[in-house]
Steps between C-alpha positions, in 0.01 A plus 500: 500500500656232284168317488381722212823442307470125544144504368610693191785256439270202525242670279761526222583130536137392512502352150863392486406132498176526305408227256473604135158350431218486751448159652265287296564690175390314191751294306572573138397230251866409447558464875189284527625280217839457670336407832268257319789323329703487822210363703418245228859369510492478880180294489624290207812404698285411808669772704188697593506427874875562551483812283203638693668427832819670384318804359291545817817481709697755301212733411629782725839479326375523141712806418817329624406199289454718195848638552635144518336447159694802375822353638444166325378674183806433282470127561122487479490700176686218328211268588196729471379770262664828604183711476296253706768475765533877534122532525495231771768686698300823479183315593655338807593844635130566558351378825176376346673281239580217741136479602395502133742214428369303798142547383582378150684194631201414722256543208705283265548234766125493570424477126745214463337301781155556356166526682 
């Protein structure tokens, strides 16, 4: 008897944890520019391999990481442009953004090494 009630309850909660954008949604030009600048700095500082290892490790926790960026926002906003930082926080909430950042770091590292 309660099986029907349980199904209705779960049906209402079906999208409770849905992601805003579909996975693999295109980045805006501003988001692409921010990821390009970030990946260029990582490669410039010779931190490509450690950064890629770290990002691959924490990829499932990207939303938690974005909330840590919110927590450290008051300090970080004294060092970075406020609009760029807020855009980065919003970008890191998306699941596909970590993969996009990894791809850009790999591309810049390969371009730096040359053919």
